[in-house]
N, C-alpha and C positions, 0 to 999 in steps of 0.2 A: 354512436358516440355517446357517454355517459355526462355525467354532470362535468361543470366547468371547474378548473383544479388553478390553485395556486403553484407555482414554479417560477423556476430561474432559467432565463433563455440567454444564450450567447446568441448576438446576430451577425459576428465578426468584429465588431466596433465596440459594442457595450454589452453589459449582461444587464437584464432588465426582470425586475420582480413582477411578475405578471398574475391575472386572477381569470385569463381566458385562456387556459390550455386546456387541451382534451385529449384522451388517450383510450386507443381501441380496445375491445373487450379481448380478454385471453383467449388464445386460440388451443388448440390440441397440445398438451403437454405444458402449458404456460399455466402460470398463476399471476392474479393480481396481487400487490402488495400495497396496502396504505402505510406511507413512511411515517414512522415517530422520530428518527435522527439521522443524520446526516454527516458523516465526517467530511472536512475539507483536505483537499491533499494536493500536492505539487503538480500531480499529474494533472488536475483541472487548473493549475494555474499556468500549467505549461501549455494548455490551449488557448488561454485568454493570452499568453505573451507571444503566440505563434512558434514554441518552440516545437510543440505537437501541432502539423498541420490536421484541420479536421473541418470537414462542410458544415454549413451553416445553414439556417438557425438550426441551433442543437440546446439539448437538456442536460447541463453537466450533472458530474456526481457520481461515483461509481463505489463508496463506502457506506452503507448504510444497514438499519435496522427498522422493521416495523411488523405489522401483523395481516396476514393473509385476510383478503377480503374477498375474493372469489378465485372459484379453481375451473380451469379449463378442462375440455373434455379430456378423458382417459388420465388425468392426474389422482394419484394415488399416493399415500404416506405422509400426506399434509392434509390439514383441515382450516376451513375457516376460523378465525377467531385466533390462530396460532402463531405466536411471537416467533421472528424467525432474524436471524442475519443474512443479509445477502451477499454473494461472491458473486465474480464478474465473468467467468468464464462460459457457463452453459454449454459445456463440450456435450459431444453427440453420444458417447457413451457407448461405441459400437465400431470404432476403427482400431487401427492396429496400434495406437497410441494409446487411446483410452486403455484398451485390453492388458497393455502393460503396466498399466499404473501412472501413465504419463499424460494427465490431461490436458497440461499446460502445452502439450506439443500438437493437441486436436488441431487438426487442420481447419476444421470449421469454425473455431475461437479466433481465427485472423481475419481482419479486413471486415468483418461483419460492420455495417452501417444502416441498420433496418430506422423506417421512420413510424415506429407506434404512436407519436403525438401529432398534433394538429395546434397548430397557434396562428391565430386570424387566418383560418384557410389554407394556412401555407403547411404543407408536409413538413415535419421537424423530427432530426436526426436523435438517436438514441445515443449516448458516451459509453464504451466500455460495457457495453449490453446490460446496461444497469439504469442510470441516467436517475442516480436518489435524490436531486433537487427538483423533487415534483411531489405533490401531496400523494400520488398513487402512481404506480408503475406496475409495468407488464413484463414478467420474467421468464425464462426458463425454470419448469419447477426445480430443475436438480441445482438452482443456484441458490436455493433457500435452504437453511439449515435451521432447524430447530433449537431456541434458544430457553433454556429453564426462567420460571417467571421472577426469579431474584437476581437475574441479571440486567443491571441498569441499561435502558435502551442506549443510550450515549457512549457507554461503554461497548457495548454488545456492535454497534455499528463500526467500531474500529477493526474488528477481526476481519472483515472483507476485504483489506486492502494493505492497511499498514502491519498488522500483525501475521497475518500470510506471506506477505513478502520480507519481513526481517526477520522471524523467528526460523519462516520456511527457507531464507536463504543459507542461514547457519545450519539446520538440521537436516534439511532434504539436499540441499545442493552443494554447500562445501562439505557436508558431515565432519563438520569439528570436533578433534578429537580429545579426551579427557585431558588434563595438563597443557593444555596447547595455549601459545600467547596471541592475541589477536588485538588488532588495531580497527578503530571504527571511525572514518571520516564522515563527518555530519551529525550533531546530534539534534537530528527532528525526529520525527515520528517513525521513519524508516529505521534511521539509526538507534532511536532508544531500543526497538524490539530487535535488532541486532544485538545489542549489548545484554538484552536479558535473555535473547536465545544462545547467547556464547555463555551466559551463566550457568544456564540450564545444560549446556552440553557439558559443562566442567572444566571450561576454560580456567587455568590458573590465573592469568593475567590478561585483562581486559583494559586496553588504551583508548579512552575516548578522544576525539580531535574536533575542536571547533572552535573558531575567531571569536565567539562571544563567550565570556566567561563566565556569565550569567547560567549557563547551561550546566556548570559544573555539577553543582548539588543534585541535578535531574540526573544527570549521568550515574554518580556513585549511586544515587537510590535506585537505578535499574541495571546496578550490577557492576559498574566500573571500578577498577582498582586502582584507575589512574587519568589524570585529565590534563590533557597540552593545549595550549592556544598558542597556535604555530605563527601568530600576526608577525610579520618583519623578519620570518626565518623559514630557512628550508624545511616544509612539512615533513618530508621524509626523516630529514638529520633529528628534528625536535622529537621524532618517535624513537628513532635509533638512540638518541641520548638518555634515555631512559632505559635501557636493556643493558643486561652485563657486558662487560668488556669482551667476554669470549662469545657473543651473541654472533652470529648472523644476519638478524634480523627476525621480524614477527613471522608467526607460521601460515597467519591469516591475516589480510586485510578485508576491509569491506570500504568500498566508496559509495557514500549514499547523498551526495550532492550532485552530480550530474556536470562537471568540469573536467575537460580533459586533461589538465596540469594536474588535478587532484587523483584522475585514475593514474597518471603516469607515477604521481607520488605513492599511491597504493602499491605499484609494481615496484618500486625503488626501495621500499621499507621492508621488502621480503626477505627473509633468510632463504638457505639452501632448501630449497622442497617447500616453498611456500607457495600459497594460493591467494591471488587476488580476484575476488569477484566484485563486479560492477553493478550497481543498483540505480543509482541516479541517472536520471534521462537527460543527456545532452542535447545540443540543437542537431537537427537530422544529419546533418553533413559534417560534424566532429568526426575527428578521427584520432586514433591514439597511435603515439609512434614510441617503441623502446627498443633497446640494443637486443638484439636477437641472441647475443652470446649469455646477456642473462639468464635467459632461457634454458641455457644447457645444464644449469645446475638444478635442474626438476622442477623449475618454477612453471606456476600455471596462472593464466588469466582465465578468468569464467565470465560469460555472461550469465544472468539471471532472470527468467519470467518468473513474477507471481511468486517466487519462493519456491518453484518447482512443487507448488502445492499439488495435493489431493485433497481441493475443499472441503467434502464431505466429511473426509477422514481427519482433517487436521484442524478444522473448526471445533470439531466435538472433542480431540484432545484439548485443544487450548482452552477450551471451556472447563476442563477436568481440570486442569492445573489452576486457573484462575478459581475456581470456586476452592480449591485445595489449598490456596495462598500461595501457589510457588509462580504463578504468572501475573504481573499487574498489568490492569488492564484501567481500573478507575483512573490513576494516576497519570494516563496519556492524556487525559480532557483535559487542557490547561483552562478551558473557557467554552461556555455554550453562547449561541446567537439566535434571537428570532429570524426568521427568513427575510425580513427586511432590512438585518442589519449586513446582509453579504460582504457589501463594500468595505465595511469595518473587519471582517473577518477575511477578507481576501488580503486588504492591506496587512494585519497582522501576522498572515502566513507568509508574505513575502518579508516582512522586514525580521522574519524570524523569532517573532514572541511567542509562539506556540508550538506545543510539542503536535496536539492537536488541536485543532477549534471545530466544535461540532453544532450545527445547525439542527434545531427543533421545530416540529410541526402541531403548531395550536390553530385551532378556528376560535 
């Protein structure tokens, strides 16, 4: 084991900012990354709240940026000292799904729960193959995508989940067509990226839906053409009220909250031949009920894992769009926090005050 590290450990009942965490050296095909920034995502909060069952103790975090600090045997294409954004898959690169350009379907990315960390003598789990809430992490080399020096670390960190998931859901999974009408339920970190993904795809009307009216300005900045607060109303009806009288509904809807009632609303607001994409993480036993006859009008309901992304390709594409002024990253960062302020950051995330909060690492 190396030097003792600072990090955030969830033990099943509380999260602790610790300074006695250890991580093993990188093995073949792995790298060690010294973290500089880590975004807080609702999936991290879902582990804390029990929505995502996960063994403990565990180092949370799965959206980060850092600097390569050590290379394991056989690693090529990366160099020590190189700035990178981290992604969560670590896919094998050799199975039929990887070969077909579907790394999110690689079986080796499902259910892995390695324990690269040790905390107070106890093997400690890695979350989402990444565990960014530690000063140093060990990940597969193909989880690292080089980042140009002019990209701020806090912005680069968000590429690894929020941007890949939200923009990818639009461009890769739904393949939104130019001229379409899109509704986005939930204007958080994922929803904002769905909104800007829809704008990039050429959607002519993008309706942002959120019960927090303070989110309207941000939604418009990211490309929304309309904002709806459905408080006290039927969500699907509130969206339909915006559409022309002869419209059958929206072409695409994206549910980014993880609530079964909102998933149903996403289906109910669809027009003929419409597609609903479910991105939010509900409780494990949650179910969706829809009238089957609705689907006979060529409506579709899609799940979406990690934006159906090809991370090495997509992160580079999004970095190019960002540097060309066509993709917003800096604007996603509502607030940065030192590691010690993770309690406040989690609170702000849960209350909906953040697009994204980012933890920063300093010694």
